[in-house]
C-alpha positions in Angstrom: 40.3 144.2 43.9 36.9 143.0 42.9 33.5 144.6 43.8 30.3 142.8 44.5 27.4 143.6 42.3 25.8 145.4 45.2 29.0 147.5 45.7 29.3 148.1 42.0 25.7 149.4 41.9 26.3 151.6 44.9 29.5 153.0 43.3 27.7 153.8 40.0 24.8 155.4 41.8 27.2 157.5 43.9 29.1 158.7 40.8 25.9 159.6 39.1 24.7 161.6 42.0 28.0 163.5 42.2 27.9 164.2 38.5 24.3 165.4 38.7 25.1 167.6 41.6 28.1 169.2 39.8 26.0 169.6 36.6 23.2 171.4 38.6 25.7 173.7 40.3 27.0 174.7 36.9 23.6 175.5 35.5 23.4 178.9 37.3 20.7 181.0 35.7 21.2 184.7 35.9 18.0 186.8 36.1 19.5 190.3 37.0 22.7 192.2 37.0 23.5 194.4 40.0 25.8 197.4 39.4 27.6 198.9 42.4 29.4 202.3 42.3 32.5 202.3 44.6 34.8 205.3 45.4 37.8 203.3 44.3 38.9 199.9 42.9 41.1 197.4 44.4 44.2 199.2 43.3 45.9 202.1 45.3 44.9 205.5 43.9 42.3 204.1 41.5 39.3 206.3 40.8 35.7 205.5 41.0 34.6 202.1 39.6 31.4 200.3 38.7 31.4 196.6 39.8 29.0 194.2 38.0 27.5 191.1 39.6 25.1 188.4 38.3 22.1 187.3 40.4 21.4 183.6 40.7 17.7 183.0 40.1 17.5 180.2 42.7 19.5 181.4 45.6 19.9 185.2 45.0 23.6 184.8 45.5 25.9 187.2 43.7 28.9 186.3 41.5 31.2 188.6 39.5 30.0 189.1 36.0 31.5 191.7 33.6 34.9 193.4 34.3 34.9 196.5 36.5 34.8 199.7 34.7 35.7 203.4 35.5 32.8 205.5 36.7 34.1 208.4 34.6 35.1 210.3 37.7 35.8 210.1 41.4 33.4 209.6 44.3 30.4 208.1 42.5 27.3 208.7 44.7 24.2 207.7 42.8 23.0 205.4 40.0 19.9 205.5 37.7 18.7 203.6 34.6 16.2 204.1 31.9 13.0 202.1 32.2 14.0 199.8 29.4 17.3 199.0 31.2 19.5 199.8 28.2 21.1 202.8 29.8 22.9 203.4 33.1 23.8 206.8 34.6 26.3 207.4 37.4 26.7 210.7 39.3 30.3 211.5 40.3 31.0 214.0 43.1 34.7 214.3 42.5 34.3 216.0 39.0 30.6 217.0 39.4 29.6 214.8 36.3 26.8 212.6 35.3 28.1 209.9 33.0 26.1 207.8 30.6 26.7 204.1 29.8 25.1 201.6 27.5 24.2 198.2 29.0 24.4 195.1 26.8 22.6 191.8 27.4 25.7 190.4 29.2 26.0 193.2 31.8 28.8 194.9 30.0 29.0 198.7 30.2 30.1 201.0 27.4 30.7 204.8 28.1 28.8 207.1 25.8 28.5 210.7 26.9 28.5 212.9 30.0 27.5 216.3 31.4 29.2 218.4 34.1 27.1 220.1 36.7 27.7 223.5 38.2 27.6 222.0 41.8 28.3 218.6 43.4 25.7 216.0 42.4 23.8 214.3 45.2 21.1 212.1 43.5 19.8 211.4 40.1 16.6 209.9 38.5 15.2 209.1 35.0 11.4 209.3 34.3 9.8 206.2 33.0 9.1 207.8 29.6 13.0 208.0 29.2 12.7 211.6 28.1 14.4 213.4 31.0 17.1 212.9 33.6 16.9 214.8 36.9 19.9 215.7 39.0 19.9 217.4 42.4 23.2 219.0 43.4 24.8 221.3 45.9 26.4 221.2 49.3 25.6 224.7 50.3 22.7 225.3 48.0 20.1 223.1 46.3 19.6 222.9 42.6 17.4 220.7 40.5 18.5 220.4 36.9 16.4 218.6 34.2 18.3 217.2 31.1 16.6 215.9 27.9 17.3 212.3 26.9 17.3 211.0 23.3 17.9 207.3 22.9 19.6 207.4 26.2 22.1 210.2 25.2 22.1 213.2 27.7 21.1 216.4 26.0 20.9 219.9 27.1 19.5 221.2 30.3 15.8 222.1 29.8 15.2 223.4 33.3 17.3 224.6 36.2 15.7 225.5 39.5 17.1 226.7 42.8 15.3 225.3 45.8 14.2 227.8 48.6 11.8 227.7 51.5 9.3 230.5 51.2 9.9 233.1 53.9 13.5 231.8 54.4 15.0 232.4 51.0 18.4 233.2 52.4 18.6 229.9 54.2 21.1 227.2 53.0 19.1 224.3 51.6 20.9 221.0 51.0 19.4 218.4 48.7 19.4 214.8 49.5 17.2 212.8 47.0 15.1 213.0 43.9 12.3 210.7 42.4 9.8 210.8 39.6 6.2 209.6 39.5 5.8 206.4 37.4 3.6 208.4 35.0 6.5 210.9 34.5 4.1 213.8 35.4 5.9 215.1 38.5 9.2 215.1 40.2 10.0 215.4 43.9 13.1 216.4 45.8 14.0 216.0 49.5 16.2 218.6 51.2 16.9 220.0 54.6 17.6 223.6 55.8 21.2 223.6 57.2 20.5 227.1 58.6 17.9 225.5 60.9 19.5 222.1 61.4 23.2 221.9 61.8 24.4 219.3 64.3 27.8 220.4 65.9 27.4 223.9 64.4 25.4 227.0 64.8 21.9 227.8 63.4 20.5 231.1 62.1 16.9 230.1 61.3 13.8 229.0 63.0 12.3 227.4 59.8 11.3 223.8 59.8 14.4 221.8 58.8 13.1 219.1 56.4 11.2 219.6 53.2 9.8 217.9 50.0 9.7 220.0 46.9 7.2 219.0 44.2 7.0 220.0 40.5 4.7 219.0 37.7 6.3 218.4 34.3 4.7 220.2 31.5 5.3 220.7 27.8 8.9 220.8 26.8 9.9 219.8 30.3 8.6 223.0 32.0 8.7 222.5 35.8 5.9 224.1 37.9 5.6 223.9 41.6 2.7 221.7 42.7 0.1 223.2 45.0 1.4 223.5 48.6 5.1 222.8 47.7 7.3 222.6 49.5 5.9 220.3 52.2 7.4 219.7 55.7 9.3 216.5 56.0 10.6 216.0 59.6 14.2 217.1 60.4 16.6 215.7 57.9 14.9 213.8 55.1 17.6 211.6 53.4 15.8 209.6 50.6 12.5 209.2 49.0 10.6 206.8 46.8 7.2 206.5 45.1 5.0 203.4 44.4 4.5 202.0 40.9 1.0 203.5 40.4 1.5 207.1 41.5 -0.4 206.9 44.7 2.1 207.3 47.5 5.4 208.9 48.3 7.6 207.8 51.3 10.5 209.7 52.8 13.2 208.6 55.3 13.9 211.1 58.1 17.7 210.4 59.0 17.7 212.6 62.1 14.3 211.5 63.7 14.6 207.8 62.8 11.2 207.9 61.1 9.4 207.0 57.8 7.0 209.7 56.6 4.2 209.0 54.2 2.3 211.1 51.7 -0.7 210.5 49.5 -0.4 211.8 46.0 -3.5 213.7 45.0 -5.0 214.0 41.4 -3.2 217.5 41.1 0.1 215.8 42.0 0.0 217.8 45.3 0.9 215.7 48.4 -1.2 215.1 51.5 0.5 214.0 54.7 -0.6 210.6 56.0 -2.3 211.6 59.2 -1.4 208.4 61.1 2.4 208.9 60.5 5.2 209.1 60.8 6.4 205.6 61.4 9.3 204.3 63.5 12.4 203.0 61.7 15.8 201.9 62.9 18.6 204.4 63.5 19.6 206.8 60.8 17.6 205.5 57.8 19.2 206.8 54.6 17.9 204.7 51.6 14.5 203.4 50.6 12.9 201.3 48.0 9.5 199.8 47.1 9.2 196.3 45.6 8.1 196.2 42.0 4.5 195.1 42.9 4.1 198.0 45.2 3.4 195.8 48.3 6.4 196.3 50.5 8.8 199.0 51.6 12.4 198.2 52.5 14.8 200.8 53.9 18.3 200.6 55.2 19.4 202.0 58.6 23.0 203.1 58.4 23.7 203.4 62.1 22.1 200.0 62.9 23.4 198.2 59.9 20.0 196.8 59.3 17.1 196.6 56.9 13.5 197.5 58.0 10.6 196.1 56.1 7.0 197.3 55.9 3.8 196.2 54.2 1.7 198.9 52.5 -2.0 199.0 53.1 -3.2 199.5 49.6 -6.4 201.5 50.3 -4.5 204.1 52.4 -0.8 203.6 51.9 -0.2 203.1 55.6 3.0 201.1 56.2 3.1 198.4 58.9 6.3 196.9 60.1 7.0 193.3 58.9 8.5 191.3 61.7 11.5 189.1 60.5 11.8 185.5 60.8 14.0 185.9 63.8 11.1 187.9 65.4 12.8 191.3 65.3 11.8 194.4 63.2 15.1 194.6 61.4 17.4 192.3 59.5 21.2 192.7 59.8 23.5 193.8 57.0 27.2 194.4 56.9 28.5 197.7 58.2 26.7 200.9 57.2 24.2 200.3 54.4 23.7 203.4 52.3 21.7 202.2 49.3 19.1 199.6 48.8 17.4 197.9 45.8 15.0 195.1 45.0 15.9 193.3 41.8 13.2 193.8 39.2 13.1 190.4 37.2 11.6 188.3 40.0 11.1 190.9 42.7 12.4 188.2 45.1 15.9 189.5 46.3 17.0 192.6 48.2 20.5 194.1 48.3 22.2 196.7 50.2 25.6 198.6 49.5 27.5 198.7 52.7 29.8 201.8 52.8 32.1 200.8 55.5 31.7 197.1 55.0 33.0 197.3 51.4 30.4 194.9 50.5 26.9 194.0 49.3 24.4 192.2 51.7 21.9 190.0 49.9 18.3 188.9 51.2 15.7 186.6 49.9 12.2 188.3 49.8 9.1 186.2 50.7 6.4 187.7 48.3 3.6 186.5 50.5 4.7 188.1 53.7 7.5 190.7 52.8 9.9 189.0 55.3 13.5 188.8 54.1 16.3 186.3 55.0 19.9 186.3 54.2 21.0 184.9 50.8 23.7 182.3 50.4 27.3 183.5 51.2 26.3 187.0 51.9 27.9 189.6 52.2 29.7 189.8 48.8 32.9 191.8 48.6 33.1 195.0 46.5 35.6 197.8 45.9 36.2 200.6 48.5 33.2 202.4 50.0 30.2 201.4 47.8 27.8 204.3 47.8 25.1 203.2 45.4 23.6 200.1 43.6 21.0 199.3 41.1 19.7 196.2 39.4 18.6 195.4 35.8 16.9 192.3 34.5 19.1 190.0 32.3 18.5 190.3 28.6 14.9 190.2 27.7 13.7 188.6 31.0 10.3 190.0 32.0 10.0 192.1 35.1 7.5 192.4 37.9 6.9 196.1 37.4 3.3 197.3 37.3 2.3 199.6 34.4 0.9 202.9 35.8 
């Protein structure tokens, strides 16, 4: 069968367009790796696993990158990295361990060393100087342990503190989160008083239920309570984060459905934002600030949604960002429990959805703070993902602000 010249031209053009489309589709550029800690892999009876995904620079879509790797225990609950992104740490509740992994430029993880805590870990953080790792642990008591770091390796414990509310030292204090100021000069811990707040059970104390404990970091890692610590923090503070320039700390209150803001003073003491707290969705339990320090994102576990806020830089006051659909929240898969903004571009937000066995992805508008779902979201994971974290690919620059 013969084709006319016009038909031949059309055929050649169509083939060229198809080839160009296929070529473009193959040229996916990875800007970040997302690591997700799951309570089990796909196989029956498997222990905790870390799943690795690559972030596409254009769409924010995730695709599987390196092979899954054991978390070094069971029930992984928290992840942290050094500020140079060469080291990853995972806290496992099943064997009360914190395990250290090296990260190569292709997102591969290599287990290096570990420590075992005296009680069950809840949350971990690393200071930006990469000299200390902080772990809060305990289900019937609250302990903050500081470990020295040397080239990423976990050293000995340099400080161990039991957290107690003055005047109520016999109360049961349960930790929920830990964060470090960007200048590495102070560490803060959220906790609640189970003797005063115990839904479904009895209470024996009239103390305020929620607290933030603050400590300055001195020579050799010495931890000293900041003036006024601990600070009241609603009913059940569930997570906390700090901005990139050491000015503000924000805490989610799981029980009251609120966001609480504090100003960090020159002494590292905290001052409550007088126009707070601020309304959230139901049962907020994780929070993150974007690398530029302009927007707050938190996940609401009961609503299965993300709430967004813009930060008024002079005061730190957060204001709700209305989504494209006109609502104050954006839907995720079922029960998000961890949230992150990728650091390379600062343009994509991801949540780990515990009951959805998935990650939800969102595109962040850097001009407005609104987020919209990424292509093909949600992305499947192993069983019950409890934490996720992102690192830039190779030597890709990040949006982080130097404090």
